[in-house]
N, C-alpha and C positions, 0 to 999 in steps of 0.2 A: 701387512707391513709394506710400505712403499719402497721400491728399489728401482734404480735407474741403471740400465745395462749399457756398457760400451764394449764393442768388439774391436780388439787391436790387431786382429789377424793372427795366423799361426797358433790357433787353439788357445788364445789368450783373451779372457773376458775380464773386465773390471766392473764391479758392481758398487754403486753408491748406495749405502745403507744409511739409515738415520744417524747412526753413531760413528760412521767412518767408512773406509773403503776396503773391499775384499777383492782379491785377484783370484781367478779360477782358471786353471790350465786343463782343458778338456776338449776333445773333439766335439762337433755338434751333437752327435748321438748321445754321448756321455753327459754333456751339459744339459740336454733336454731331460735327462732321466732324474735330475735333482728335483725334489719337491721343495716345499717352502721351509721345512724344518731346518735344514743346514744353514739357510740364510738367516733364520731367526737366531740360531745358536751363534753364528758369526757376529750378529749385531749385539748380542749380549756380551760376547768377548770383547768387542770394540768399546764397551763402556769403560774397560780398564784404561786409565789415563795414559796419555803420551805414547800411544802405540805408534811405532815407526812403520810397520808393514805387517800385513796378514794375507795368507793365501790358502787355497785348497788345491791339492793335487787331484787327478781324476778319480782316484780310488776313495775319495772322501766319503764318509758316511757318519751317521749320528753316533756319538759316544756320550760319556758321562761329563757334562759340563762343557765339553768342546768336541767338535767332530774329529774323528780319527782321519788323518790326511791333512792336518793343519801345520802351517809354518807361521809363527808369530814372533815378532822382533821388537825389543825395547833397547834403548841406550842403557849401558851399564851405569852411567852417572846419575840418571834420574828416573830409571825405568822400574818395571815390576817383574816379579817372577810368579808363575802360577803352576802349582802342582796339578791342576786340572788340565793344563796344556802340555804338561810332561806326560801324563797318563799314569794309570795305576800300576802297570808293569814296567817300572823304571829300568831302563837299560835293555829292554827287549830288542833283539836284533838278529842279524844273520851272520852265518859263517860258512865258508865253502872250502873244502879240501879237494885236491886233485889226486888222482891215482895214475899208475902206468897202464891200467887195464883198459881194454876196448869193450864196447857194447857186446860184441860176440862172446867175450869171456864169461859173461854172466847172463847170456840170453836164456839159457836153460832154466826153467822154473825151479827145478830142484836146487840149483846153485843159489838162486835168489832166496828161496825159502830158508836154506841153511844160513845164508848171510843175515837174514832178519833174526832168526833164532839166536845166532851167535852174538849179534849186536845187543839183543835184549839181555844176554848173559852179563855183558859188561856195562850196559847203560840202563839203570832202573827206569822203567816206564810206568810202574804202578805207584800211585800217590802214597801208598802205605809202605813202600820199600825205601829204606834209608840209603844214603850215599855209600859208595864203596870206598870213599876217601876220608874216613873219619880221622885219619892221622894228620890231615892238613889243618893247620891252625887258621880258623876263620878270621881271627883278628888280624893276621898278617895279610890275608886276602883282601879284606875290606879297606885296609890301609894302603896297600901297594899294588893291588890288582895282580896281573900276571907276574910281576916282579916279586910278589909275596909267596909264590908257589915254590915248593921244594924242587931242586934241580932234577930230581928223578922223574918229575912229571913234565919236564920240558924237553921233548925229544931233540929239538934243534933250535938254535938261536933264531932261525927264521920264524918260529912260532911266536916270537916276541916282537918281531919287526914288521911283519906283514899284517898289521892290525890298525884300526883307526887310532887307537891309543892303548898302550900296554898298561899305563898307570895314570889314573885321574887324580891329580894332586889336590889336597885340601888340608884344612886345619884339623888334625886328628883329635883335638880337644873336644870337638863337637860330639864325638862318639859317646861321651859321658851323658849326653842328653837322652840317649835311647834307653828303652826299657831293658832290663837284664835278660828277659826271656827271649829276646830276638836272637841271641847267639845260639840258644838251644834249638830253636826252630830251624835256623839257617844251617847249622852244623850238619844236619841230616840231609841236606838237599843239594850240596855242591856236586855237580856232575850228574844231576837228574833232569829229566826232560820237562816234566810238568804236563798239564792237560790243555784243553781248549784247542787253539790253533797252532800250538807248538808241535814240532815234528823233526824227524830225521828222514831225509829222502835220498835215494840212490837214483842218479840221473845220468844221461849221456849227452854229449854236446854236438850241436850243429853250428859250425863257425860261419859267420857272415863273410861272404867273399871279400868285401871291401875292408874287413878288419883282420884278415889272416896274419898280416905282419905283427899287429899289436897282440893278437892271440898267441902267436909264437913267442913273443917277448914275455908274455905272462905264463908260458908253459902249457898252453892249451892246444888240443888238436881235435879234429873231427872224429866223432865216435868215442871220445874219451869218457870214462866213467868218473863221475865226481860225487861228492857227498855234500849235501846242503843241510845245515842245522839252524833251527829257529827256536830260540828260548830266551829267557830273561833272568831277572834277579831273584826269582822265586820268593821264599818267605822273607828274605831280608828286605827287598823292595816293597813287598806287600805290607809288612808290619810298619815300615817307615812311612808309607803312604797313609795308612790308617791313622797313625799318630799325628801327622802333620795336617791331615784333613780336619781333625778336631781342633788342633791349635790355631790354624788359619781362620777357621770359621768363628771361633771364640774371639780372636783378635779383630776380625772384621766387624763383629757385633759391637765390641768395645769402641771401635773407631767410628761407629755409626754408618758403615758402608753397607749398602743393600744392592742386590742384583736380582733381576727377574728369575734367574736360575740359581737356586740355592746350592746346586752342585758345583758352581763356578767359584773357586776360591783363589785369592791372590794377595800379595803384599809387596810393598816397596822393596827393591833389591837391598837397599841400605838399612832396612829395619832389622831388628834382632831376629824376627821370625824369618825374614827373607834370607839373611846370612846363614842362619842355622839350617834351613831347608836346603839351600844350595850346596853347602859343605857336605851334608849327609847324603844328598842325592848322588854326589860323586862317589861316596862309599858304595852305593847301590850299583853304580856303573862298574866299579871295580869288581863287585861280586858277579855281575852279569857277564862280563867278558871272561872272567875266570870260569864261570859255570859252563859256558859254551866251549871253552878250551878243554875242560875236563870231560865233557860229553865227547868231544872229538878224540881225546886220548883213549876213551873206551872204545870208540868206533875203530880207531887205529888198531887196537889190540884184537878186535874181531877180524879185521881184514888180514892181519898177520897170522892169526890162527888158521884161517881158511886158505890163504894164498901164499903163505911162507913168511918167515920172520924177517926177511930183508926187504919186503915191499915198502916203497917210499910213500909217504902220506903228507906232502907239504901243504901248508895252509895257503890258500889263494888270498883270502882277505876276511876280516871280521869287522863288522860295523853295526851301529845301533840306529834304531828309528823311534825311540821314545826317550827324549832327554832335553836338557837346556844347556847349551854350551856358550861360553864366552868366546866370541870370534871377532875378527877385525874386518869390517866392511865399510866402504866409503870413508876410509881413514879414521874410523871411530871404533871404539870397543862397544860391542853390542851383545846382548843375551839373545841367542837364537833358540827358540823353543821348536822342537820338531816332535809332533805327536802322530806317529804313523807316517813319517816322512823320512826319506833317505838322503843323506848328503852325497852329492855326486860332483866331485871337484874335477876340473879339466886338467889336461897336461900342463905342467909348469907352475901350477898354483902353489903358493907358499904354504898353505895349510895342509898340503899332501904330506903323508908320512914319507920319510926319506927314501924308502924302498920304491915308492911310486911317484916321486917328485917329477921325474921326466915324463912318464907316460900318462899320469893320472891314475887313480885307483879304480879297481873293479867295483861297480855299484851292483849289489846283489838283490834281485827282485824276485821273490817267490810268486808262483801262480797259486791257484787253488789245487787241492789234491786231485790228480787226474789230468791236469792241464800243464802246459809248458811254464817253466820259469825262465828268467833272463839274467844274463850278465851284461851290464851296460857300462858306458864310459861317459862322464859328464862333458858338457861343452861350455865354452867361454860365455855363450849367450845365457847360460844358467844363472849368471849374476843377477838377472832381473828377478829371480825367485830365490835369492840367497843360496843358490846351488842346491835347492831341494827338489827331489823328484818323488814319485810314488814309492810305496813300501810293499806293494803287493796288488792283488786284484781288488780288495775292498769288498766288504759284505754288501750284498744286494737285498738280503732279507734277514730277519732275526733268526735265532736258533729255533724258537718256537714255531715261527711261520714256516721255516724250512721243513720241519718234521710234519707239519700239517699239509704242505703243498707238494712235496717231492716223495716219490715212492722208492722203495729199495730197488725195484727193477730198473728204474731210471738211473739210479746211482750205479748199479752193476754195469749197465751199458756204457756209462761214461768211464768206467774203470776197465772196460774191454774184457770183462770176466769171461773165461772160457776160451779166449783166443791166445795165440802165441805171444801177442803183445800185451797181455794182461798186466796191469799195474798191481803188484801184490801188496797186501797190507798185513800188519801183525795182528789184526782182529779177526776172530773166527766168523763174525757176522758183521756185515756192513751196517746193519740196523743200529749198532751201538755207536757209530760215528756218523750217522746220517746228517747231523747238523753241521758237519764239516765237508759235505759233498760239494762238487763244483757248482751245482745249481744254487748253492747258498751265496755265491760270490758273483761279482760282475765279470764280464768277459775280459780276461787279462790281456788278450790281444788288442782289444779296444783301448785299454789303459795304456799299453805300451805305444800304440799308435798316437795317442794323445800326447805323450811325453816327447816322442820323436818329432811329431808335427809342431810342437811348441819350441823346438830347438833347445831343449833342456839337456838331452842326452841321446846317445846312439846305441843300438844293439851291437854287442860284440859276439855273443853266442846265445843261441836258444838251447834250453836245457829240457830234455824230454824225460819224463819220469818212468822209472822201471819198478821201484818199490818204495813204500812209505811206511814209516814207523810212527805211530801216534801214542800219546799217553793213555793210560787206562784209568 
């Protein structure tokens, strides 16, 4: 496939492909690591008519139908929506809570092991274990998000305000289009972690010197223990995705639309299929933000059991990196798809939630297990990429290839096993989660260097891991 590359400086490449333009934000080393497949996938995506903009963040890698790490934009008035560019785990995202604890308070391995065990008591990590919150009405959650939770599960108003969005509004009549069994499956999963790359991590902060004032405004300090949560919409989003994959594929066949990649599905925003999917996607976003909220509620209970019932556990921020949102850019209403991409709004931007209107919101970027994660702040220059940055390190190799190429000994060394700085995990054997080892992912420091060098965002704090909890 022919492609013409232009380098705009500041880690910004523009590639002319047969079907349109792709922007890539990556430093030279990361850019050179891309093989031909991501560009082929981008060209397939650009077959979708009237695309306004498409880009890859440096963590981009091959996914189903679309690369993870994609931002793709269409006008609301005549554009398209694609479940493939939203992703299969609708509403998957990040949440961070702060604590008053310092690294030294949990340095002892015995304390951290007790913390892991206690968190597992309150947060189901086994796929076969049901939710502890079966008293919560799932119908209220998918309709109203955090505003649909009983007040007993909202420790503070701040848990509702320091989030990307507490309620994603939509026409609830579309819920009648979903299969009846979706409620049964989802009811048992609210507040559960899930498997794959989902996790709860305990980390401590190293604040950037240039960002100390901002960090203080956000309630952050050097050595502070924080909790990072990564999960999504579980069975609700999965079932919805399955149903609409079949529906969109059948509609595309009836319309006579073909694409080289059968996994890529899309429909006009104004079509019945497009409107139905968009409305129900928002129900999955409501489930996802509520799921992370309830996971955090369980983690809070664990911290209070170990460190005292008065310990504060405020939410820093909750955001998503798999969704399509109506946003206003260039004085027009646009549908911005982010698949494995994080919105990072700068200070003063009108789309910021009220709590962060002045400072800009924290952008939460996890590393791979055993490596640093980051809290960042968006820059005004990010407008060139619709304020999208990376969502993590991004896989460098498949799960199968990782198991074939990486040894458990290598994994153990990366987790500092046996040392005082060992990153503890909830699995007895690292062999069971080898496919999630740091060697499966790109170098997160290179990813962050790419984003900073592209003037999309700056680092506020580096988060150093101390313990990780993965699904079983």
